[in-house]
N, C-alpha and C positions, 0 to 999 in steps of 0.2 A: 479711238482706243475701245475694247469689246469690255462692256459691263460685267459683271458677274452676279448674278442673282443671289441677293445676300440670303436666303433660304441656306444656299450650296456653297457660299462661305461658311455658314456657321458647321453643317455638315461637315467641311472638310478641316474646318481646326479642331471641332471632337474626337475626331479619326486621328486626330494627330495627338491629340490628348496623353498623356498616358494613363492606364486602367488601375485607379485604386481599389483593390478588392476590400471588403467590406467584411469586416470576421471579429464574431463577441472574444471577448477578453480567457483567454485562459483559465481554466482553473482547475485547480489539486486534485485530484481525487480522493472522495474521502479514506481516513484510514480506517480497515480491517479492525472490526474488535477482534481484541487479545483471548486467545482460548483459554479456557477457564485451565489451572492448572488439576491436575491426575489426581486423584484423593488416592491414589499408591502408586510407591513405588516401586523398583525390583532394588532391595542394597545388595550393596560393594561386598563382593567376595572378601569376612576378615581376614585372607591368605592369601599367597599366587594361587594361581590352579593347578600348577604340577609340585606345594610342596605339600600333599599329602601321598606323592609315591611312596612305595610302592607299589601302596594301598590301592588306592585309590587314580588311574593316570591323570594327565592336566588334558587328554582331549573330552575324557566322559565328564573333565568338572568342568571346563569351557562349554559343550553342549549345554549340560543341565541347569547352570544356572544363566546362561545366557539364552538360551533360546529355550528349552519349557519351565525354570522361571520365569520369564519373562515374557511368557504366552499366556502362563498365569497372574498375572501383576494388568498385564493387557486386556485378557478377556474381564475380569473383574472389574475394574475400570468402566467396560463397554454393558455389563449386565447390571451395574451401578445407577448408570448415566439414566436408561433408561426408566428405573421407577423413585422416586422422586420422596418415597417416605423411608429409602434409603442411603440419600445422597447425607453426609456428615455424619453416617453410623463405623465408629473403629471398627480396623478390621475385627478385633476379642470380642464383640458384639454381636461379628456378622457368624465368627462362630460357634457361639457359645447356641445362637435361636438359629444355625445351618436344616434341621430340618424340620422349620417350616419353612423355608424361603425357597425361591425358585432352584432348580435344578442347577442353571450357571451360576448360582451368586455360592449357593453348596459347597460343587466343586471348584472351583477354581478361588472364591476365599480359603479353602482347607489346604487346595495347593501354595496359594502363596503363604500363608501363615505355617507349614509344614517346612516349607523346604528354608523361611527364614530362621526354625528353628533348628533346625538340623545342620544346616551353614554351623552355626555356634557352638553344635554337639562336638566337633570333629578340632583337631590341632593337625599341622606336621609331627611325626612319630617321636620326636626328639620333647615332643613338650605334652605327650600323653597324660602325661603322674601317675597317680594310684588317688583310687576315692579314699574322703576323709574318714577316719577313725566311725563316728559315726553314721556314714553310707555300709560300711565296710561291718558293722556291727547289723545293721539293718538287715541285709543285703543275707547276711549267713544267718542272721534268728530264721528268718520267711521261708530262704533257699536249701540251707545247708553246708554252704562256703561260694565263693567266688565264680570258683568252679563249678559249679553246679547253677547258680545262678546263671552264667553264660552256658553252659549245655541249655537251659528251660531258654532264652533267649534264640536261640539256633533254632532251638524245634518251635518254636512260635513260628518263627518267622518262615523259615523253610516250609509249614505247613498252611501257612497266604496262601489260598489258589488267589492265583492268577496278582491282578495290581492292589500295591499294597503298603501297608504300613505295621511294621513292629517297636510294639513299647515298653516300658518302663514305667510305673506311674505309680503316687501316693494318691491310695483311693481317700474318700472322705472319711472315715475311721482310722486313717496314718497309716495302712498297714501298704505293705508292697507288691504293687500284681504284677505283673507280663500281660500285655494285650495286643489283640492285631487288629486293623481297621481295614474293609476297601476302602481300596481306589483312595478320593484324598479327606477321606473321614479321620478323625485323631480323635483323642477320650474326650475331648472339655464339651462335645456338643452335644446338645438336649437329646440328638438321637441314637450315640452311642453305645452302643450294650455295656463296654465296661465303659464305669466313667471316672473320670481322675485327674490329677494333673500329671501331665508328662513330666519327666525329668530324664527321659533318655529316650532317643530314639532314632530308626534305621531306615532305610526305604530301598520296600520292595519293586520296585516300578524296575521293570529289565535297563529301559535306560540310565538308569545311577551302577549300572552296574556288566553289561552285555558286552564293550568292547575290549573289557580287558579280562570278562570269566564268562563271557558265552551263555549258557543254561546253566550255570555253576552256582546256582544262588547257594548255600552251604559252603563250599571258598569266600564266595562275597565273605557272606557275615563272619566267616573267619579270621579272615586279613583283616576288619575291618574295626577290631580291640583295638587295636595298634594306633589306628590315626585317632581314639577317644579322648574328648576332652572331659579327662576325670576331675579337676579342678570349679567347671564348669556342670557338671553333674552335680560335682557335690554344693556348690553354691544354693541351688535349686533344689535338691533337695532339703536343705536348712529351709529357706526360706518357704517352702511347701510343710516341713514342719509346723511354723511356729503359725499356718492357718486354724 
């Protein structure tokens, strides 16, 4: 009988044996850290997008709130995140010192504050109501009558060159005044020409009215009175008068 060399026999057995892969035990990937919550968020509209018709159409409200206001919020969060000195500051703190801050913070903090104020200044036409006796008395004393006040407010709004806002404010001496500001500035800012507490404000940027009124800003200002929330404006006036 032919003898098989022991070495060849061992090799044959080794080749026949199954190969077992040596693998390291699997480990779960480390969880990514949760992103920090945004400092500022978009507030919900206090009414449905179509609630202000016919003064302001639903499409304008949807775009104005969901696109334009959201952009101010997003850009403000980005601007604040790049400056450690601004982290933790409230929106009101940013607005009041806006003149000392970078343009990205000033513009977007103003845009965020102004629009939050603007949405609350309006209600569906059936809920508009009238100014309180105290506010009516103050408006009459300052402007002659409610109609004369509205005419002066309209004149200031139509005279605002380019984009901006028109406001009714309570000045530090307690008197009412109509003023307008460029871009997203407002009367709370240290850089404002006329400072005071806003109690009423209307957006003069074209995105606020162009889909319905096109270039007819005066018509927009006339129609807007249908949706002014006089209860809220009166509440603001009462609060400002106590300061």
